[in-house]
N, C-alpha and C positions, 0 to 999 in steps of 0.2 A: 581350946585346942590350938596348936601352933599354926601360924599362917605363913611361915617362911619356907620356901622351897629349898631343898638341897639341890643346887644346880651342879650338873656334872662338870668335871674338869675338861680341859681341851682334849686330852687323850681319850677320855670317855666319850666325848662327842665324836671323835674320829672313829673309835671302835664301834659305837652304836650306829654311826652313820653307815658303816659297812653292812650292818644288818638291814638297813632300809633301802639302800640304792647301790648301784654300781658307781664307783667314783669316776667322775669325768676327769679330764686332764687338768682342768683348773676349776676352782670353786672358792667361794668365801662363805662363811656363816656369820650370822649376827643374831644374838639373843635380843629380843625386844626389851627395851628399857622398862616398859610397863604396857598393860592393856589400856588403850585410849578410852574406851567406853564399852559397856555391855548393854545392848538395847535391841529391840525388834526393828532394826533398820537394815534394808538390803537394797541399795540403789541400783543394782544390776537387774535382779529378778523382779523386784517390787518398787520401782522408782516412784517417788512422790507419795507413797502411802506407807502406813504402818505394816511391817512384814508379819509373816505367820509364826515365826519362832525367833528365839533369842540368839544373838551372835556376840562373841568376843571380837572386838574390832581393834586393829592395829594401824598405826600410820599417822598421816597428816591430820591436823586439828580441824581442817575444813570439811571433814567427813560429814555427810548429811543425807537427806532423802534423795537428793540428786547430786551428781558429781560431774566434773570435767577435769582434765589434766591441768588446765590453767587455774581452776579454782583450788585444786590441791597444792599447786606450786605456791600459792599465796598464803598457805597455812602459817600460823604464828609459830608452830613447833611441830615436831613429829615424835612419836613414841618409838621409832626405829633409830638405832644408834648412829647410822649414817645420815648426817644432817641433810644431804641432798636427796634422800629418798623419802618423799612425802606421799608415796603410794598408799593405797588402802588395801588391807588384807583382812578377811574376816571368816569365821568358822563357828559352828554351833557350840554352845557351852555344855559342859557335862554336869550332871546332878546325881546325888545319892538319893535313892527312893526308899523312904521309911515305910514301915509296916502300917502306920496310921494314914498313909496316903500322901504325906507331905514330901517335899523335896528340899535338899540342901545343896547349894552350889559347891563345886569342887574347884580348888585353886589350880590354875594351869599356867605353866611357864613356856611361852612360845619361842621357837628358834626358826630362822629362815635361812635357807641356803640358796645361793645362785651358782649354777653349774654351767660351764661353757667350754668351747674349744680353745686350745692353747694358741692357735694361729690367729693373728689379727685379721679382722674382716670376715671371718667365718660365721660368727654369731652376730645377729642383728638386734639392736636394742628395740624395746617396745615403742611403737609410734604413739603420738599424742592420742588420748582418749581410747587407747586400747584397753579392753577388759576381757575377762574370761572366768569360767568356773570349772572346777574339777570335782568329781563325785556327783552323786545324785541323791537328793533327799527322799526320793520315792522308793529306793531299792531296799528290799528286805531279804532277798535270796542271792546267793553267790554263784556267779558264772566264772569259773577259773580261766576261760578263754577270752574274757572281756578285758581289754587293756585298762579301760576306765575303772573297773572294779579292782583290778590288780594294783591300781595306783593308791588304794587305801589299805593300810596295814596297821597293826598294833604290835608294840613290844611290851611284854610283861617283864618289868625291870627288876633286877636283883644285882645291886652294885657290889655285893659281897659273895655272890655265887654266879649262877648262869642265868641269862636272860633268854626269853623265847619269843618267836615271832608268830603272829596269828593274823587271820583275815577278819576276825570279829573281836569284840571286847572279850578279854580273857575270863574264862569261868574258873578262876583260881585267885588266891591272894598273890599280889605282886609286891614283894617286900620294899621295893624302892619306887613304887608307883607304876602307872601305865603311860606309855607314850603312844599317842595317835599320830599318824604321819600320812602325808599325801603328796604325790607328784602332780604337778600341773603339766598339761600338754606343752611341747616345746617345738612343734612344727607349725608354720603359719602359711596361709594361702597368699600372703604378700599384698592383699588388697583391703580386706575388711577389718575394721577395728572391733567389730561385734557381729553377732548373728542372732537370729530369732531365738535359738535355744542357748545362746551364749557359749556354744561349744563348736559349732560346725565350721567356724573360720579357722580353727586350730585342730591339730591332731597329735597323737602320741608318736613317739619314735617308732621306727620300722619293726622292731622286735620286742617292744614292751615300753612301759612308762619310763623306765630308767636305762634303756639299752637300745642301741641301734642308731640310725641316721634319719635325716629328713629326705628320703629318697623318692617319695611320691611326687609326681608332677603336679598334683593338686595342692600339695603343701610343701613347696620347695625351700622355704625360708626357715633357717634355724634360729630360734629364739633362745635366750637363756632359760635353762630349766629351773623353775622355782620348786623347791622341796620344802614344805612346811611341816614342822613337827611341834607337838605340844606335850610337855611333861606334866601330866595330871597327878596331883598329890593325893592319890587315892588311898595310900597307906594310912592317912589320917583317920580313915573310917574303919580300919580293920578291927579295932576293939568293939565296934558296935554293929558289925555285920549281922549278928544274930537278931538285931532289931530291924533289919531291912525287910522290905516286902518280898524280895527274892534274895536270900542270903548268898546263894551260890554265885550270883552275878548281880550286884545291887545297884549298878549304875545305868543311867539313861541319858540320852542327849536331849537337848531342848526341843527337838521336833517330835519327841515321844518314842524314839527308837531305842529299845533295850538290847539290840543285837550289835549295832555299830556299823553295819554295812552301808548306811546312808550318810556317814560322815562326809562332809564336803567343805570346800573352801572357795572363796572368791578373791579376785585380784583386779584392781583398777590402777593403771599407771599414773604415777605422780612424780616421777623422777625429774629433777631439774634438767633443762634442755642440754643435751650433749654429754652429760656426766656419765650416764650408764654406758654409752657406746665407747667412750674413752676408757672406762674401767674394763670393759670386756676385751678391749684390744691390748691393754697394758698391765692389768692386774693379774700377774702370773708368777709372783715372787715367793709364795709360801705354799708348800705342798699339803699343809694341814688345815687350810681354810682360814687361817688367821689373817684378817685384812689389815693388820697394823702396818705391814710393809707397803701396802698400797696407799695408806694414809701418808706414810713417809715420802712416797713418790709424788704426792700432791694430786692424786686422782680423785679423792673425795676426803671429807672430814668426818671424824667420829667423836661422839660424846656419849660414853657408856653410862654416865651418871645423871644426865639431864632427863627429867620426867616431863610427860606431856599428857594432860587429861582434858576432856571436855565434859561439861555438865550434861545431865540427862535432857533429852528433847521430849521424851515420853514419860508421863507420870505413871510409873509402873515399877514395882520392885522386881529385880532380876537376880539379886544376890542374897546370900543368907538363906534362911529357911522359909519356904513358900508353901502355901496351901495347895497350889497347883502349878503346873508348868505354864508360863505366860502364853496366851494365844487364844483359847486354851489348847493344849496338846495332850490328850490322854495317851497313856502308854499303850502302844499298839502291839499286843502280844500275839495276835493271830493274823487276821486278814486285813492288810493295810488299805486295800482298795475300798473297804467299807467305812473308812474314817471320813467324817465331815465335821469340821468345827462348828460349834453352836454359837460362836461369838458374832454379835451383830453391832456392837457398840465400839466406836473408835475411842481409845483412851485419850485423856486430855493431853495437850501438848504445852510445853513450856517455851517461852521466848523472852529474852534472847538466850542463846547458848553462850556459856562462858568457857574460856580456855585457861587452864592452870598449867604453867610451864615450869613448875618446880619452885618458883619464888612464892612470896607471901601474897602476891597480887593475883587478881583474876581479871582477865581481859575479855571484853565482849568480842565475839567472832563476827565481824561484819559481813563475811561472805558465806557463812553457813546457810545452806538453802532452806527454804520453808516449804512445806507441802502445798500443793495447789489448792485453791479455794474450792475446786470441784473434787476434792479428795473423796475417794470411795471408801467404803468399809473394807477392813482387811479381807484377804482371800479366805474363803471358807475352809481351806486346807487343800493340800496336794491330793490329786486324784491319780493314783498309781494305775498303770496299765494292768490288764489281766495277766495273771501268771506270777504276780509278786506276793502271793499269799504265803505267809509263814505257816506251815502246816506240819504237825507231827502228832500222830494219834496218841503217842505215849507221853506227850508233854503234859505237865500238870502244874498247878500253882506252886510256886516256890522252886520250880525246876525249869527255868527258862534262861537262856536257850537250852535245849536238850543236850546232854553230854555227848551223844553220838555226833551231833552236828559240829560241835566245837572240836572234838578230837580230830576230825578230818581236816580242820583248818590249820593245824600246826604246821609251820613251815620248816624251821630248823632251829637249832640251839647254837648260840655263840659261845666262845670260850670264856673262861673266867678272866676277869681283868681287875686291876687294883687301882685304888686312888693314889695318884702320884703326889 
């Protein structure tokens, strides 16, 4: 089957972007040159140990079990096209669930937006060692009044017709694939670079994840709003949907979520010192998010062709066809709070990690962190609070999520647009 994504044109990005967020006065977008690595590593939620589920990871090559801004700045390369952005971004991978119980990874093409005010000095760059997460891997039911849940949405793409927005994975064929998308909080308390839940030091805008101001006295500092989207090449599996465990909605995320409400993303700042603030103050020269004019102004440099990969740290298959989701993570079709992983053995680790920067050489990464010698076994699995049980008495095997749940999630339909 083909492994090359059909990447939307600039105009399609702009039109589809309107379907996901309200456009700020200034923004730039950058499609990642490649995914840096796909592993069970999460240095924010699970520092120093193997994480509970698989993430696709973008950014600086010094990504590892532990991070710091200084460590990321020393990366040999970055999979982000802006060379000065060695930040780390990561999110759960999507899989196709076969009737025989196996899973095949879905190719995803990530794009990152930075949105900010037009006036210099209004938006503040992330401080060193700043980190945050958006979304919640324990959520399985939708609360329409919750800004954090509003931040996660999906687009059923149709480049030749109409595309539609949902709060869950679409229960339909999407001719041009599925786009998952998430807004990060963009208001900061101005003090803490992290918090116990990795969320409490930041907040969403006053009227929603993509609308409003940082008017709260608790979170008065405006940060650039990161909007992350992934174009999943799900149409590749349309010819074999009848062989899926659940043909109506055959996809599941790496944490075992077949609904999609638990999609989430993490960010750790790795921008070169001073570069992001200068860009936020002066990169306002293109209304369509094309950063080329900002490159011409000398605000940062871009290389859209340079690749950056790191070799696996964990001895574990995460791509291709797998007998089970790594973790393990059973597909949670009913009550998520009943889930507890049975894994007790830490996978073998490889050392050293090598960096491939698109040339024929592989360079050892001297600063990639190693897990602590007192490394604990992986977490037994997230324990969701009571009330997150997916329940529908009419639901049956092969019909999950129930049609009635998903019909209520339809947001709106965008107009037809054409490839330029």
